[in-house]
Phi, psi and omega in degrees: 000134175270129182208118173271112181285181182291343182289345173112196184261084181271120172077020179105173178272104179260142177257031179073186190290342185267348186218145186280177168306151173276088175256112189275123175294156181296332184260002179280147178286150180306156184292146182270119176279136176236119178264106198257126165261214183283171175088183186259356184291321179309320184288326180294316178297314179298321185289319182295324173296320178291328172301325186270014175076028181248134168294150175233162168215130187253128163273103181272115179292114183304134178090350183231301183297142185265131177305315177296337186269318186268344184305325181288355188232154171312129182197170176217128175275130183224142172283154192300330178285349182273069187294326179305310185290328175304305183294321176304306188294324175295322177288323179294332180279354177080017180288140174233312177274143177235141172243129173257111180213145180102140182294135175219124180289139189289122180281156168288169178296328177288321177286340183291320185039073188288147170284185183295320173295320173301326175290328180288318179294318181300323175301321187283324174298325176059223184303336181301334184294342182248010181271198174286176179304316182296314177307313183297309186295321177300326179285318182293321178293324176297310185295321173304323177291320176293343176267357173104015184250150173244125172278128175234159188286153171298326181287348171282343179256320179251087199281356185259014180264353184270138184293140178283174172272153181091178180285136178253348191245163171300313178292145183236130177295126179280186180302316179298318176297314180300323175303318174295324180297310180303312180300309174310319175303314181298316187289322181291318175294329179292312178301313178296334177290339167255023168059050177254307183203178182245000189207161172204163170245127178240135175226121183054038180084354183258131172285106184285319186204143176240152187272130176232212186297341188282341176095172189298310183305311180292330171299315184289327177289322174303315182300331180291334181284346183235010180301153181252162180297147183114189178313143177288166182283183179236139172265124184245126180233120178226168172287139176289147172309122174085359184291139167296109181294354182280345186220143173058040173297155176300138183237127175232148179212187175309324186290326178297318178297320176300315187293323177298314184292323179296322183282357180077017177294164178243356180186161176232135172247131187228159180278121176299137178072004185219015186226128175278126172249119187286338178205084190299313186293325178287322178296316181292324174298310177299321175302306181300322176293329183261005177071027188261137171265150174235132184218131175264130183235160169255108182306321178292328187254355183297126175249138178291328181279153177272119187291000000 
């Protein structure tokens, strides 16, 4: 297992006994930096980059990144507030492009415990530190650019993770379900415009639950407690209006499908080309077993009537 400790980068960036020092050839692209939260996507992004002939270095966020996921790659576990150490490690690794991937809950200022560089960065971020997620992410991307880094999307490296357009499952949304999707589009776009959430559950035209800081799974569980008799509701997940698509794209996976089935929903609609599906084949299998539809939509062009 490759692990750069708090002692620093002694003798180069080593990847353990199974990998050589990270020495960049003159004609090789700069190493890809990955700031990793939870889940398996950070490892999949790293693997895709290395298959393309690119070195990687992972900043594994303490309390979120999983050792088994980042272990095969050069990495260091760093707490989220240690901005100085994060920037130093990325620069020493020769990183220029950065991918931010994997959920990390937004810490309070007290939980953040910024180091000296982190405090300076907070001052540069200014009021955005107290804004919504999009405002904060935009400010972080700006500061990273000022430090010489370019943030790119996980989907720019792992190109097969973005959900396609159209119905993916045996079940197909009927006209009532399409009406709920249209209503969900309006709700999510209104919420997203004020930087609140990326999803909602609609049943029979009524918004049962909207996504806030608690996340999708908690929203789905909450929707089940207020569901109405009759056909189940629909989960709608979209990119927020004006959102920077390089970070925090809506993400769905098998766990979401299971939670939707448990909540009594009959379908999930997501923004085609703008939603990460972490395991598409498994999602389709689970959805087909549970009678759930999965559909990728263009929010601007979606029509509730069936042609």
